[in-house]
C-alpha positions, 0 to 999 in steps of 0.5 A, a space after each residue: 138590747 132585746 126588745 122582746 125582753 120583759 125588762 125592755 118595756 118599762 126601761 125603753 118604752 117598747 110596746 109589744 104588738 101581736 104581729 111581732 113588731 114593736 113600737 118605740 115612740 112613733 116608730 114601728 120596729 122588730 129590733 133595736 141596737 144600742 151602742 155601748 156607752 150611749 145615754 138613755 133618758 128615763 124620766 129624770 134618770 139618765 142611764 148609760 149602757 156599759 160593758 162591765 166584764 172586767 168590773 169584778 177583776 179591777 179595784 173599785 174606784 173611789 167615789 167622784 174619782 176619774 176612772 182609768 179605763 182598761 180591759 187588758 191584762 197589762 192595764 189591769 196589772 197597772 191598776 192593781 200595782 197602783 192600788 197596792 202602792 197607794 197603801 204605802 207611804 213611799 214616794 212613787 214614780 209614774 213612768 209613761 208616755 204623754 197621754 197614758 193618764 198619769 194624772 189620773 193614776 196620781 189622783 187614784 194613788 192619793 184617793 186610795 191611800 190613807 191620806 185621802 182626806 188630806 189635800 191633793 196638790 198638783 204642780 206641773 214643773 215644766 210650766 213653772 217660771 224658772 225665776 219663781 220655781 223655788 217660791 212655787 215649791 217652798 213658798 216665800 215670805 213678805 218682801 223676799 223679792 219684788 212683788 212678794 207683798 205677803 207671805 205665801 205657802 208653797 206647794 209642799 206646805 199646801 200638801 201638808 198631811 196629803 199628797 204632792 204630785 210633781 208632773 214632768 219632774 225631769 224639768 225641775 231645775 238642778 238647784 231645786 233638786 238639791 233642796 227637794 232632796 233635803 226636804 225628803 231627808 228631813 221634812 224641813 221647808 225654808 221659804 224664800 227669804 225666811 230665816 226659820 224652817 217649817 215642817 210638812 208631812 207630804 207624800 210625793 208622787 212624780 211623773 215624766 214622759 221621759 225616763 228619769 233613769 236616762 236623765 240620770 245617766 245623761 247627768 241631767 237629774 240627780 241620782 240620789 234624788 231619783 232613788 228617793 223619788 222612785 221608791 216605787 216605780 209604776 211603768 204605764 204601758 202605751 196604748 199601742 201595746 194594749 189593743 184590747 184597750 184601743 177597741 174598748 176606749 174607742 167604742 166608749 168615746 164613740 158611744 159618748 158621742 152617739 156613734 158606733 164604730 165599724 169593724 174596719 175602723 177598729 182594725 185600722 185603729 188597732 194598727 195605728 201607733 197612737 204616739 199620743 195614746 188615750 188623749 190622741 185617740 179621744 181627739 181622733 174620734 171627736 174630730 171624725 164624729 164632728 166631721 161626719 155630721 149628726 146623720 152618720 151613725 156608724 163611723 167607718 174607715 173612710 171617716 179616719 183618712 188621717 190614720 191611713 196617712 199618718 201610718 204611712 208617714 210613720 212607716 216611711 221614717 228611717 226607711 233608707 237605713 231600715 235594716 229589716 231583711 226581705 221576707 219570703 211570701 210564707 213569712 209575710 203571710 204568717 206575720 199578717 195572719 198572726 197580727 190579724 188574729 191578735 187584733 181579733 182576739 183569736 176570732 177565726 170568723 172575724 179574721 177571715 172577714 178582715 183578710 177577705 178569705 173563707 173561714 176554712 182558709 184561716 183554719 188551714 193557714 193556722 195549721 200550716 203555719 203551726 200557730 199555737 192557740 194561746 188564750 190571749 192573742 195580744 201576746 203571740 210572738 210574730 216569729 214563734 211557730 
């Protein structure tokens, strides 16, 4: 924010002085830097500074819904696919690693759909007791088993005219897979211990962190049920394949804690595999911000030593049988240059700073290695000339 801007005075309380120095509260300053996503209090109103370049290219999130934040083309494509799938009545399968936000996309599928006014019922299949799994899904009648003191509707009945989200459906017992398939074919529900069937109008969304198709090939999931559930399949790319999102989300999480991230810490984060994806990234920044203390404003690479240690451990896995051939110095230089250009989105000055060389040297290396100046350095193939 430029304190000299006329808009800065009523919003931030800057008072311009003739000497070119500005007063912010009791402090005299020439300029002030505010990180994105930091919160400002103006009277009874709270303001949050956000970076909104991609806002016009993403579908609008429903009021009150959690947003699935992204600035990458892969993330944008995922959101638009979700938005289009929401307009259909088809069962949808969300496939992605742990921590990519499958629960958020499932709720967006519901809220963007014509069923938004109906209930959204989540059921985590891996957390359901096997002996009560059928009752959780289909319900039971009074006296059906010990402890069944009253009739209870299952998740399918609770989601009538709405959406049922079955998380980690790969852990659903085989017996229930047969009954779920029968429901998808005719919409009928038979509660445990009941003689009569009832009906429910439900749209089904399911998710797993493992490939359902692989489970089918291993004989652990019914093939016919898979095809009924995966009428639409949405592949959610992991965070490590979206380096733009790593920086955007990291800045966002840090800003919410009143911190900023240095270029070196961001470079370190972009090179980390993030096996836990967004959930791991948030936890990492919260831990580092907490250990740094309230007096540390900028989080540098020294505040993320665990990233360096974990990256080394990941690199050590499988080393004895690693078939990767030995590279020449020329090939190593080219791979490092391409990777750095990808992480800096093609910014030559930033690339030179991170590599510790002059900017002219970066231009000479690009010419020597014949690297094509693509628009998005996320997609430069490391071995392409």
